[in-house]
C-alpha angles and dihedrals in degrees: 000000000000125000124219115206104202132203103358126145100248111218096182101194096248093097093250118135115277118255134194111254145139120246128207119209120196135159092358096306143088099264100179144002118197143142092256128018132164131199144159091256114047135172116202104224099170109148093019133104117233112207137159114274115273119258115219103209094187114040133156096198095117092124099018091070090058099041099041115045092181092055091184091170088077107017093057090051092056093250109152101172130032130192110223134182091067135167093023096285127095142116105278138097097028145133124217095274096047092045091059092047095047092047088057094042094057102028086118090063101040111008121255092291093236086139094054128084102222095205095156136069103176134062090246090051092052093050091047088052091056090052097043094048096041125238136215098231135019117273136205124188137216121207102243109231093203091055090049091050090049090052096046102029109015127228097304125121101237142103118279118250117239088256093052093046089052088050092052092049090051091049092051092046092049091052092048092047086052093055110277114148094218144306133294132202135195103202096181090049126079131275097014092056092064091070115104119223092256089058093050090047091057091050092046091055088058089050091049091052089061093044091247129133138240118235112190129184086208131217101277142012093178126040108012092017094138092047089051091050089048090052092056092047090050088050091053091051094047096048099033090233125146111248133215114182111216122228090346099207135150103215141173126043094286089066100044108138094001100111092106088064090058090049091052089052091052093048090051090050091049091050089054091053100258113153099225135160133167139203131205139177117229099240136091101226124078127210134213141121124297091235089061091069093064121102114271093240088057094059097041112127095033135270098321093051090048093053089049093056089047089058091053110088096202093049089045090056090054091048090050092053093050091049099045105029106030106019114243125241087245089059095044099258094293121124109248121267101191091193089073094056117093124180110236103168141013132182098214119075091216089065097053090105088073095064112117092009126119118239108245101200148343093274090061091043093052093049090049091051093049097044095042095044093240091300098116113125121206145188117226112209096205107119137111125221094214090056091047092054096043097051095046089062096061121114093236094051127124134167126264125168098199080206119185106196095185122094140054094269109019126178112287089232087081092065102022115035102107100039087044089058090050099040103036107024098035108030102025103033105019094221090139130020116239094250092046094048092050089052090054092052099042127015097031095055092043089057091051089051090048093237103146092179098051134063099048138066102243137136110273095018126119114279099238097144141163127196116199140166108246089203098056108020112124144133113275089190119098135172088259095045105023099168099056110123124237129269125234101027107109102159136036127173127194114191091346096307125108112246089167117032121175088349096306133106114250123208093250120125100189098148121117138191106264107217125200111258127233 
């Protein structure tokens, strides 16, 4: 039976001014848009904005979608599609050895996965599992370059052999052929960070041949950030691959007020014909694992080798010196200010007293890493409001929560990114207009994902829709209460089915794995 949504202000995702209209939904699609429609099933949406569902261009819900059918973190925000496989580390493609290593490497992001039946090893197998189990929202996937390198080369800091490079290219091609939208990297995370630019270019040429895109967490967001962005833009030019810069921030004291320099770099790239987009989250703090801050050489060989180094007092003194005096590659080349590091999640019950506390020094960080088996999650309070506002206004900008859902006190961006854009940066500050912001969060990311029937409210397009009150929408989540759900979002539809109705989660699981076309 069709549904008529009556009287909403339709902000269609194109950036055009909103207009009052009725919208008919049938068979999972927008069937009709007109000034006046009637139907046996109607929803009175007077006073609400009807927009395309939001697309989270940077999500870490790879296991959360499987373990938590409600998935309120995203459904309550109006997110209807997430892009997984981020930062070069995820759970496909793998073999048994690599799966165990990756599970341990990113336990601070997703938990150790002991509650998950890992019945897949390929990208296609993972996407099939999502469809078979049923998920709350749609999901796209990026082939994770770090996982691919772990599978083909291992966790050593060395160039790949010709045979290993051929294997990596084959693995990337297979993932794309099985439906991945592109490839991601985490170039401050092992083992992806060990790949030289030339190796990445070879992989990006494979991605380009499938009309996918490359999404790097590049080599620095601190000292050398602009050079790191320039490396990725040069890589895109060399390989002919579309580029999407993940969580495109300018952090740490060395970059305060320098966002205009990044935008100049983007404008120059666009003028040269580079196909580039970016995503950001509208918060100042970052979030990752404590182990990620270590120097790359200290984590070579994988988790067990890392722990062995942390048990060696002499090696630890060298690690401490690099972190505090030089600035490690894992901490973006900036000498460590421990007062910026807040513990957000631990795996051991005996460490829960650390949640919400700042780490005072390296000795405490070392003890946490050893006791928690490298699983400690952190917030990094290193951002700048002026940079955040400047970057979100750029014509290449999209929204990405970078939401880590694991941990006792995660970053509020996981539960609040999209309503925070609408409530704080549109209504309260006027940094973006309503129509422009919706475009950033819907049609623009859909175009990057090559999804012509998503991201706009148009007849014949998928009925991924969100209805919100522009006067009250906002992020409930805060740093003190990071899992509080948003306000002002009463209805969300995924593929034409309500996942949020009258502000409450339904039992529907209408999401699907969205596979690259062609």
